[in-house]
PABA-415874 format. One record per residue (C-alpha): residue in three letters; residue number from 1; x, y, z. Coordinates in pm, whole numbers, plus 50000, padded with zeros to 5 digits. Layout:
<pts>
(pt ALA, NUM, (X, Y, Z))
...
</pts>
This chain:
<pts>
(pt MET, 1, (40704, 41788, 51102))
(pt PRO, 2, (40563, 41757, 50746))
(pt THR, 3, (40229, 41562, 50740))
(pt PRO, 4, (40200, 41283, 50481))
(pt ASP, 5, (39900, 41392, 50269))
(pt SER, 6, (39751, 41041, 50212))
(pt GLN, 7, (39641, 40748, 50423))
(pt SER, 8, (39885, 40497, 50284))
(pt ALA, 9, (40176, 40733, 50316))
(pt ARG, 10, (40090, 40803, 50669))
(pt VAL, 11, (40087, 40444, 50750))
(pt GLU, 12, (40431, 40397, 50594))
(pt VAL, 13, (40582, 40683, 50779))
(pt LEU, 14, (40440, 40566, 51104))
(pt GLU, 15, (40576, 40208, 51065))
(pt GLU, 16, (40905, 40359, 50995))
(pt MET, 17, (40902, 40577, 51306))
(pt ILE, 18, (40809, 40286, 51526))
(pt LYS, 19, (41070, 40049, 51381))
(pt SER, 20, (41334, 40313, 51456))
(pt GLY, 21, (41200, 40357, 51802))
(pt ARG, 22, (41047, 40712, 51752))
(pt LEU, 23, (40721, 40653, 51932))
(pt SER, 24, (40693, 41014, 52050))
(pt ASP, 25, (40718, 41131, 51682))
(pt ALA, 26, (40463, 40869, 51579))
(pt ALA, 27, (40213, 40998, 51844))
(pt ALA, 28, (40275, 41365, 51739))
(pt LEU, 29, (40199, 41274, 51375))
(pt ILE, 30, (39880, 41101, 51476))
(pt GLN, 31, (39779, 41417, 51649))
(pt THR, 32, (39800, 41620, 51334))
(pt VAL, 33, (39496, 41462, 51173))
(pt HIS, 34, (39130, 41428, 51269))
(pt ALA, 35, (39046, 41153, 51510))
(pt SER, 36, (38851, 40960, 51245))
(pt ASP, 37, (39152, 40969, 51019))
(pt ALA, 38, (39374, 40859, 51293))
(pt ALA, 39, (39140, 40566, 51375))
(pt LYS, 40, (39167, 40461, 51018))
(pt THR, 41, (39543, 40484, 51018))
(pt LEU, 42, (39568, 40295, 51346))
(pt THR, 43, (39347, 40026, 51198))
(pt GLN, 44, (39591, 39944, 50920))
(pt LEU, 45, (39884, 39915, 51151))
(pt PRO, 46, (40005, 39594, 51305))
(pt SER, 47, (39805, 39500, 51601))
(pt SER, 48, (40115, 39466, 51831))
(pt ILE, 49, (40194, 39845, 51800))
(pt ARG, 50, (39853, 40005, 51827))
(pt GLY, 51, (39856, 40003, 52213))
(pt GLY, 52, (40177, 40162, 52227))
(pt ILE, 53, (40095, 40457, 52004))
(pt LEU, 54, (39764, 40514, 52198))
(pt LEU, 55, (39956, 40516, 52535))
(pt ALA, 56, (40188, 40771, 52381))
(pt LEU, 57, (39907, 41003, 52318))
(pt PRO, 58, (39746, 41238, 52571))
(pt THR, 59, (39450, 41040, 52733))
(pt THR, 60, (39194, 41260, 52589))
(pt ALA, 61, (39326, 41223, 52227))
(pt ALA, 62, (39363, 40845, 52293))
(pt ALA, 63, (39004, 40815, 52413))
(pt ASP, 64, (38871, 41001, 52106))
(pt ILE, 65, (39031, 40782, 51875))
(pt MET, 66, (38947, 40470, 52078))
(pt GLU, 67, (38567, 40562, 52036))
(pt LEU, 68, (38612, 40557, 51643))
(pt LEU, 69, (38804, 40220, 51622))
(pt PRO, 70, (38638, 39901, 51519))
(pt ASP, 71, (38539, 39692, 51816))
(pt ASP, 72, (38776, 39415, 51763))
(pt VAL, 73, (39069, 39664, 51713))
(pt ARG, 74, (39013, 39863, 52022))
(pt ALA, 75, (38940, 39562, 52232))
(pt ARG, 76, (39267, 39403, 52124))
(pt ALA, 77, (39464, 39735, 52192))
(pt LEU, 78, (39316, 39754, 52529))
(pt GLU, 79, (39414, 39397, 52626))
(pt GLU, 80, (39765, 39482, 52536))
(pt MET, 81, (39779, 39767, 52793))
(pt ASP, 82, (39859, 39775, 53158))
(pt PRO, 83, (39503, 39778, 53341))
(pt LYS, 84, (39583, 40118, 53512))
(pt GLN, 85, (39695, 40267, 53169))
(pt ALA, 86, (39383, 40135, 53006))
(pt ALA, 87, (39158, 40268, 53282))
(pt SER, 88, (39302, 40619, 53236))
(pt ILE, 89, (39191, 40623, 52867))
(pt LEU, 90, (38856, 40472, 52946))
(pt SER, 91, (38787, 40740, 53206))
(pt GLU, 92, (38791, 41002, 52928))
(pt MET, 93, (38533, 40803, 52710))
(pt ASP, 94, (38145, 40827, 52713))
(pt TRP, 95, (37963, 40585, 52955))
(pt ASP, 96, (37819, 40379, 52676))
(pt GLU, 97, (38153, 40349, 52494))
(pt GLU, 98, (38317, 40239, 52809))
(pt VAL, 99, (38073, 39971, 52877))
(pt ASP, 100, (38071, 39840, 52516))
(pt LEU, 101, (38450, 39824, 52532))
(pt LEU, 102, (38478, 39653, 52861))
(pt GLN, 103, (38213, 39384, 52735))
(pt ASP, 104, (38441, 39314, 52435))
(pt VAL, 105, (38770, 39250, 52617))
(pt ASP, 106, (38866, 38942, 52816))
(pt PRO, 107, (38667, 38936, 53139))
(pt ASP, 108, (38991, 38905, 53372))
(pt GLN, 109, (39118, 39215, 53199))
(pt ALA, 110, (38785, 39390, 53213))
(pt GLU, 111, (38768, 39325, 53594))
(pt ALA, 112, (39144, 39438, 53637))
(pt ILE, 113, (39057, 39757, 53446))
(pt ILE, 114, (38737, 39831, 53659))
(pt GLN, 115, (38938, 39804, 53980))
(pt HIS, 116, (39126, 40110, 53876))
(pt LEU, 117, (38788, 40306, 53801))
(pt LYS, 118, (38689, 40339, 54152))
(pt GLU, 119, (38453, 40637, 54108))
(pt GLU, 120, (38278, 40496, 53805))
(pt GLU, 121, (38278, 40128, 53928))
(pt PRO, 122, (37911, 40114, 54066))
(pt GLU, 123, (37775, 40278, 53763))
(pt LEU, 124, (37976, 40055, 53519))
(pt ARG, 125, (37872, 39729, 53682))
(pt THR, 126, (37508, 39842, 53675))
(pt LEU, 127, (37518, 39925, 53303))
(pt MET, 128, (37718, 39597, 53230))
(pt SER, 129, (37437, 39408, 53397))
(pt TYR, 130, (37179, 39489, 53122))
(pt ASP, 131, (37136, 39294, 52810))
(pt GLU, 132, (37312, 39446, 52517))
(pt ASP, 133, (36984, 39440, 52305))
(pt THR, 134, (36793, 39651, 52551))
(pt ALA, 135, (36765, 40016, 52637))
(pt GLY, 136, (36963, 39957, 52951))
(pt GLY, 137, (37248, 39808, 52757))
(pt LEU, 138, (37234, 40083, 52488))
(pt MET, 139, (37189, 40385, 52710))
(pt THR, 140, (37441, 40653, 52813))
(pt LYS, 141, (37471, 40837, 53139))
(pt GLU, 142, (37552, 41168, 52972))
(pt PHE, 143, (37250, 41376, 52991))
(pt ILE, 144, (37143, 41696, 53145))
(pt ALA, 145, (36878, 41676, 53419))
(pt ILE, 146, (36728, 41983, 53582))
(pt SER, 147, (36484, 42042, 53861))
(pt ASP, 148, (36120, 42076, 53750))
(pt LYS, 149, (36077, 42363, 54011))
(pt MET, 150, (36313, 42608, 53813))
(pt THR, 151, (36233, 42881, 53576))
(pt ALA, 152, (36384, 42949, 53223))
(pt ARG, 153, (36617, 43205, 53373))
(pt GLU, 154, (36734, 42971, 53644))
(pt THR, 155, (36781, 42679, 53398))
(pt ILE, 156, (36997, 42894, 53160))
(pt ARG, 157, (37203, 43017, 53452))
(pt ALA, 158, (37265, 42665, 53574))
(pt LEU, 159, (37370, 42560, 53226))
(pt ARG, 160, (37624, 42830, 53203))
(pt GLU, 161, (37761, 42754, 53549))
(pt LYS, 162, (37861, 42408, 53409))
(pt ALA, 163, (37935, 42503, 53061))
(pt ASP, 164, (38263, 42306, 53033))
(pt GLU, 165, (38097, 41993, 53155))
(pt TYR, 166, (37781, 42018, 52946))
(pt ALA, 167, (37968, 42114, 52624))
(pt GLU, 168, (38068, 41758, 52563))
(pt ILE, 169, (37699, 41634, 52569))
(pt PRO, 170, (37580, 41634, 52215))
(pt TYR, 171, (37207, 41582, 52274))
(pt THR, 172, (36948, 41865, 52231))
(pt TYR, 173, (36723, 41795, 52509))
(pt LEU, 174, (36694, 41872, 52882))
(pt TYR, 175, (36506, 41637, 53117))
(pt ALA, 176, (36303, 41781, 53405))
(pt THR, 177, (36291, 41565, 53716))
(pt ASP, 178, (36113, 41598, 54047))
(pt GLU, 179, (36295, 41578, 54400))
(pt HIS, 180, (36297, 41202, 54375))
(pt GLY, 181, (36476, 41204, 54038))
(pt ARG, 182, (36147, 41089, 53848))
(pt LEU, 183, (36103, 41222, 53492))
(pt THR, 184, (35834, 41492, 53462))
(pt GLY, 185, (35911, 41640, 53132))
(pt VAL, 186, (36141, 41694, 52824))
(pt ILE, 187, (36266, 42043, 52717))
(pt SER, 188, (36421, 42135, 52385))
(pt TYR, 189, (36680, 42404, 52384))
(pt ARG, 190, (36490, 42579, 52124))
(pt SER, 191, (36198, 42608, 52363))
(pt LEU, 192, (36399, 42729, 52638))
(pt VAL, 193, (36579, 42997, 52441))
(pt LEU, 194, (36259, 43130, 52292))
(pt THR, 195, (36057, 43158, 52609))
(pt SER, 196, (36042, 43442, 52860))
(pt PRO, 197, (36295, 43426, 53153))
(pt ASP, 198, (36027, 43381, 53424))
(pt THR, 199, (35845, 43106, 53261))
(pt PRO, 200, (35830, 42789, 53477))
(pt ILE, 201, (36016, 42514, 53313))
(pt LEU, 202, (35731, 42263, 53337))
(pt SER, 203, (35521, 42517, 53118))
(pt ILE, 204, (35750, 42468, 52821))
(pt ALA, 205, (35814, 42092, 52898))
(pt GLU, 206, (35663, 41801, 52706))
(pt ASN, 207, (35488, 41653, 53005))
(pt HIS, 208, (35380, 41340, 52826))
(pt ALA, 209, (35707, 41267, 52659))
(pt ILE, 210, (35772, 40917, 52550))
(pt SER, 211, (36011, 40725, 52771))
(pt VAL, 212, (36139, 40363, 52767))
(pt SER, 213, (36224, 40118, 53041))
(pt THR, 214, (36568, 39967, 53081))
(pt SER, 215, (36426, 39641, 52945))
(pt THR, 216, (36283, 39777, 52617))
(pt LYS, 217, (36422, 39585, 52331))
(pt ALA, 218, (36625, 39733, 52054))
(pt ALA, 219, (36357, 39635, 51790))
(pt GLU, 220, (36105, 39834, 51987))
(pt LEU, 221, (36339, 40133, 52006))
(pt THR, 222, (36394, 40126, 51639))
(pt ASP, 223, (36020, 40136, 51567))
(pt LEU, 224, (35988, 40431, 51822))
(pt PHE, 225, (36261, 40635, 51644))
(pt LYS, 226, (36113, 40571, 51312))
(pt LYS, 227, (35771, 40677, 51429))
(pt HIS, 228, (35878, 40986, 51615))
(pt HIS, 229, (36204, 41101, 51476))
(pt PHE, 230, (36355, 41177, 51813))
(pt PHE, 231, (36739, 41213, 51864))
(pt ALA, 232, (36717, 41044, 52183))
(pt LEU, 233, (36469, 40880, 52433))
(pt PRO, 234, (36482, 40898, 52809))
(pt VAL, 235, (36524, 40573, 52998))
(pt VAL, 236, (36349, 40530, 53329))
(pt ASP, 237, (36329, 40251, 53602))
(pt GLY, 238, (36033, 40089, 53749))
(pt GLU, 239, (35963, 40407, 53954))
(pt ARG, 240, (36005, 40631, 53661))
(pt ARG, 241, (36342, 40759, 53783))
(pt LEU, 242, (36551, 40892, 53513))
(pt VAL, 243, (36857, 40655, 53482))
(pt GLY, 244, (36998, 40738, 53126))
(pt ILE, 245, (36911, 40814, 52773))
(pt VAL, 246, (36934, 40607, 52459))
(pt ALA, 247, (37049, 40785, 52141))
(pt HIS, 248, (36898, 40710, 51800))
(pt SER, 249, (37244, 40690, 51653))
(pt ASP, 250, (37345, 40418, 51910))
(pt VAL, 251, (37033, 40211, 51827))
(pt LEU, 252, (37117, 40228, 51455))
(pt GLU, 253, (37480, 40134, 51516))
(pt PHE, 254, (37355, 39823, 51712))
(pt GLU, 255, (37117, 39726, 51444))
(pt ARG, 256, (37397, 39753, 51188))
(pt GLU, 257, (37621, 39541, 51403))
(pt GLU, 258, (37358, 39278, 51465))
(pt ALA, 259, (37279, 39258, 51087))
(pt GLU, 260, (37653, 39206, 51015))
(pt GLU, 261, (37687, 38934, 51283))
(pt GLU, 262, (37381, 38760, 51155))
(pt LEU, 263, (37507, 38747, 50807))
(pt LEU, 264, (37837, 38589, 50931))
(pt GLN, 265, (37643, 38348, 51154))
(pt VAL, 266, (37419, 38232, 50862))
(pt SER, 267, (37737, 38197, 50644))
(pt GLY, 268, (37882, 37954, 50902))
(pt ILE, 269, (38102, 38190, 51111))
(pt LEU, 270, (38027, 38083, 51480))
(pt ARG, 271, (37972, 38365, 51727))
(pt GLY, 272, (37919, 38609, 51420))
(pt GLU, 273, (38264, 38757, 51405))
(pt GLU, 274, (38589, 38691, 51213))
(pt LEU, 275, (38855, 38916, 51094))
(pt ARG, 276, (39163, 38792, 50905))
(pt ASP, 277, (39416, 38935, 51174))
(pt MET, 278, (39261, 38709, 51436))
(pt PRO, 279, (39472, 38408, 51549))
(pt LEU, 280, (39484, 38124, 51284))
(pt LEU, 281, (39359, 37855, 51517))
(pt LEU, 282, (39071, 38065, 51640))
(pt ARG, 283, (38957, 38135, 51290))
(pt SER, 284, (38994, 37776, 51185))
(pt SER, 285, (38802, 37636, 51493))
(pt ARG, 286, (38510, 37863, 51428))
(pt ARG, 287, (38481, 37764, 51066))
(pt PHE, 288, (38549, 37391, 51121))
(pt ALA, 289, (38280, 37347, 51380))
(pt TRP, 290, (38014, 37452, 51128))
(pt LEU, 291, (38173, 37272, 50836))
(pt SER, 292, (38187, 36939, 51018))
(pt PHE, 293, (37821, 36984, 51128))
(pt LYS, 294, (37733, 37041, 50764))
(pt ILE, 295, (37890, 36697, 50671))
(pt VAL, 296, (37624, 36529, 50877))
(pt LEU, 297, (37339, 36735, 50719))
(pt ASN, 298, (37476, 36657, 50374))
(pt LEU, 299, (37503, 36284, 50442))
(pt ILE, 300, (37137, 36279, 50519))
(pt THR, 301, (37047, 36408, 50163))
(pt ALA, 302, (37328, 36208, 50009))
(pt SER, 303, (37152, 35902, 50146))
(pt VAL, 304, (36861, 35943, 49928))
(pt ILE, 305, (37062, 35957, 49623))
(pt ALA, 306, (37260, 35646, 49736))
(pt LEU, 307, (36931, 35452, 49804))
(pt HIS, 308, (36826, 35517, 49445))
(pt GLN, 309, (37116, 35468, 49233))
(pt PRO, 310, (36940, 35198, 49026))
(pt THR, 311, (36678, 35465, 48929))
(pt ILE, 312, (36950, 35723, 48836))
(pt ALA, 313, (37122, 35449, 48629))
(pt ALA, 314, (36797, 35376, 48444))
(pt PHE, 315, (36685, 35734, 48400))
(pt ALA, 316, (37017, 35930, 48375))
(pt ALA, 317, (36805, 36249, 48271))
(pt LEU, 318, (36693, 36277, 48640))
(pt ALA, 319, (37028, 36408, 48743))
(pt VAL, 320, (36941, 36731, 48549))
(pt LEU, 321, (36627, 36764, 48761))
(pt LEU, 322, (36769, 36714, 49099))
(pt PRO, 323, (36967, 37044, 49142))
(pt VAL, 324, (36664, 37244, 48991))
(pt ILE, 325, (36415, 37094, 49257))
(pt SER, 326, (36691, 37149, 49537))
(pt ASP, 327, (36743, 37515, 49452))
(pt LEU, 328, (36375, 37606, 49391))
(pt GLY, 329, (36294, 37447, 49730))
(pt GLY, 330, (36569, 37611, 49931))
(pt SER, 331, (36492, 37945, 49768))
(pt ALA, 332, (36110, 37933, 49839))
(pt GLY, 333, (36187, 37815, 50195))
(pt GLY, 334, (36447, 38086, 50248))
(pt GLN, 335, (36196, 38352, 50155))
(pt ALA, 336, (35946, 38216, 50412))
(pt ALA, 337, (36221, 38190, 50675))
(pt ALA, 338, (36342, 38533, 50626))
(pt VAL, 339, (35995, 38681, 50674))
(pt SER, 340, (35944, 38471, 51001))
(pt ILE, 341, (36289, 38570, 51132))
(pt ARG, 342, (36214, 38944, 51057))
(pt GLU, 343, (35859, 38936, 51212))
(pt LEU, 344, (36010, 38768, 51528))
(pt SER, 345, (36261, 39035, 51560))
(pt LEU, 346, (35988, 39296, 51538))
(pt ASP, 347, (35755, 39113, 51773))
(pt ARG, 348, (35495, 39089, 51505))
(pt VAL, 349, (35466, 38703, 51557))
(pt ARG, 350, (35556, 38497, 51845))
(pt PRO, 351, (35635, 38114, 51863))
(pt ARG, 352, (35287, 38032, 51958))
(pt ASP, 353, (35150, 38165, 51635))
(pt VAL, 354, (35242, 37861, 51438))
(pt TRP, 355, (34896, 37792, 51310))
(pt LYS, 356, (34844, 38149, 51184))
(pt VAL, 357, (35179, 38164, 51014))
(pt TRP, 358, (35118, 37829, 50850))
(pt MET, 359, (34778, 37932, 50707))
(pt LYS, 360, (34940, 38246, 50553))
(pt GLU, 361, (35235, 38034, 50408))
(pt LEU, 362, (35003, 37769, 50275))
(pt GLY, 363, (34840, 38011, 50034))
(pt VAL, 364, (35166, 38135, 49893))
(pt GLY, 365, (35306, 37793, 49874))
(pt LEU, 366, (35017, 37651, 49679))
(pt LEU, 367, (34993, 37928, 49434))
(pt ASN, 368, (35378, 37944, 49369))
(pt GLY, 369, (35400, 37562, 49374))
(pt ILE, 370, (35137, 37537, 49107))
(pt CYS, 371, (35283, 37802, 48895))
(pt LEU, 372, (35642, 37673, 48921))
(pt GLY, 373, (35526, 37320, 48860))
(pt LEU, 374, (35356, 37420, 48524))
(pt ILE, 375, (35671, 37606, 48418))
(pt LEU, 376, (35898, 37327, 48508))
(pt GLY, 377, (35665, 37056, 48368))
(pt VAL, 378, (35662, 37218, 48023))
(pt MET, 379, (36039, 37252, 48028))
(pt GLY, 380, (36065, 36893, 48156))
(pt TRP, 381, (35845, 36779, 47866))
(pt LEU, 382, (36049, 36954, 47610))
(pt TYR, 383, (36373, 36815, 47775))
(pt GLY, 384, (36223, 36477, 47784))
(pt ARG, 385, (36143, 36480, 47405))
(pt HIS, 386, (36493, 36589, 47323))
(pt MET, 387, (36619, 36297, 47530))
(pt GLY, 388, (36409, 35993, 47442))
(pt GLY, 389, (36059, 36013, 47305))
(pt THR, 390, (35706, 36133, 47362))
(pt GLY, 391, (35592, 35887, 47619))
(pt ASN, 392, (35893, 35947, 47862))
(pt ALA, 393, (35869, 36308, 47795))
(pt LEU, 394, (35519, 36329, 47931))
(pt GLY, 395, (35625, 36140, 48237))
(pt TYR, 396, (35944, 36344, 48292))
(pt GLY, 397, (35739, 36665, 48260))
(pt ALA, 398, (35467, 36547, 48496))
(pt LEU, 399, (35727, 36417, 48751))
(pt ALA, 400, (35911, 36764, 48744))
(pt ALA, 401, (35577, 36949, 48788))
(pt PHE, 402, (35457, 36730, 49081))
(pt ALA, 403, (35793, 36728, 49254))
(pt VAL, 404, (35860, 37110, 49241))
(pt ALA, 405, (35496, 37177, 49336))
(pt VAL, 406, (35493, 36962, 49653))
(pt ASN, 407, (35857, 37048, 49754))
(pt THR, 408, (35759, 37422, 49729))
(pt LEU, 409, (35475, 37353, 49964))
(pt ILE, 410, (35688, 37159, 50218))
(pt ALA, 411, (35972, 37435, 50187))
(pt VAL, 412, (35740, 37722, 50269))
(pt THR, 413, (35605, 37526, 50568))
(pt ILE, 414, (35937, 37446, 50701))
(pt GLY, 415, (36074, 37798, 50625))
(pt GLY, 416, (35778, 37968, 50778))
(pt LEU, 417, (35738, 37753, 51101))
(pt GLY, 418, (36108, 37667, 51160))
(pt PRO, 419, (36220, 37980, 51309))
(pt LEU, 420, (35912, 37994, 51544))
(pt ILE, 421, (35981, 37647, 51662))
(pt LEU, 422, (36353, 37709, 51712))
(pt LYS, 423, (36278, 38028, 51897))
(pt ARG, 424, (36037, 37836, 52116))
(pt PHE, 425, (36314, 37595, 52228))
(pt GLY, 426, (36563, 37869, 52288))
(pt PHE, 427, (36767, 37838, 51965))
(pt ASP, 428, (36876, 38138, 51746))
(pt PRO, 429, (36654, 38102, 51429))
(pt ALA, 430, (36895, 38326, 51233))
(pt ILE, 431, (37160, 38067, 51265))
(pt ALA, 432, (36976, 37727, 51265))
(pt ALA, 433, (36682, 37784, 51038))
(pt MET, 434, (36866, 37779, 50712))
(pt PRO, 435, (37068, 37458, 50736))
(pt ILE, 436, (36772, 37274, 50871))
(pt LEU, 437, (36558, 37407, 50589))
(pt THR, 438, (36792, 37321, 50312))
(pt THR, 439, (36860, 36976, 50442))
(pt PHE, 440, (36477, 36893, 50461))
(pt THR, 441, (36399, 37056, 50124))
(pt ASP, 442, (36684, 36864, 49963))
(pt PHE, 443, (36588, 36537, 50107))
(pt CYS, 444, (36219, 36570, 50032))
(pt GLY, 445, (36292, 36703, 49678))
(pt PHE, 446, (36541, 36423, 49599))
(pt PHE, 447, (36287, 36164, 49756))
(pt LEU, 448, (36000, 36291, 49539))
(pt VAL, 449, (36202, 36279, 49209))
(pt LEU, 450, (36384, 35946, 49270))
(pt GLY, 451, (36104, 35777, 49453))
(pt LEU, 452, (35833, 35852, 49202))
(pt ALA, 453, (36040, 35842, 48898))
(pt PRO, 454, (35979, 35466, 48811))
(pt MET, 455, (35589, 35514, 48848))
(pt PHE, 456, (35562, 35835, 48632))
(pt ILE, 457, (35807, 35739, 48362))
(pt ARG, 458, (35719, 35373, 48318))
(pt TYR, 459, (35352, 35441, 48309))
(pt ASN, 460, (35373, 35710, 48039))
(pt ALA, 461, (35635, 35512, 47845))
(pt ALA, 462, (35395, 35199, 47829))
</pts>
């Protein structure tokens, strides 16, 4: 069978095969390319036929491709399969991939699949009980543990006896454990190969190797990997029994997915996920919930303008100043909020550190507020002269300077402290901080400009 030499051509050929009922030929074509290319091809096919192609493949090949598919694509493909068929594919996947996939599918479907994974069921339920952002939730059960009583020769013999099983494990460490399964050391393959055959394994092991508990947060894992450049870290329970390992690559992937989810949440996509092949009503409801909430927030700021319509009518030039004050306040507050959210994720600050954070933000707010006020004040004076004379120009410039300086100070206060307060009461600061911040800074900025305009401009115009 000739193999199409481009991704788009392969997709077209596969769609034609499936339309004509040649599912076995489609599966054969998929197997002619690397698993990563096959995953890209399946992603571009209609969601209704992905599951069928995967089921037409040998379970090992289907599992290899499933591990490389985007989370939403593979979850949807799994949901379209019979639970027994889905279980046969999952049983060929790595432990951590199995758990991630089962957590993405409908809970009833996941339970039905687990029922067909009898041998793996206890371990799967244990792994699924851990939070996703912890070492327990990110760890895999694929590792090689050896007795710490063995010599180098005995260890190499044991590895050769299970060569087929161990060949699938990509990590470059062995883990020495005592008779109770407690971690006693970590050995690199290099150390094992280069030592003499009769050397006790503990003599070449790192006996004070860094390990993490199942509850260690992903942010702490990231810091450990940055500091020590390990490929993986052993995960132990409360009695230091080795229960798994967490790979650097898995932590990086989790951080990437979290960053993407946060970006979508900040943009107003509830639950932090949406793709355009999702059902229309689901996509619409997730966007509408956020947009309807924004109506309420926007009405709060609009009320300030509504209450000061006579002022705007008397001083039309103020309309030019309002968006400038709003944008500068939102930007200054956004900077402070971003730093607080980042430091919270790294455990550099805690919700109780409100006073410390505020003191640090006050300095930045005062300095930047004064500088921005001077710049905008001069520009306001020049604009005021252009619009209506020296007297009003001075008042306009003074109002601009005062409003932006005070609003900047308010913005960094709300931006810096808001995430800590939200975290204290159990809200996600990445989602809630920015809309609250912009509402307050717009409200305060508009109030400062419109509320003080008569005093500043009338006094200087007299």
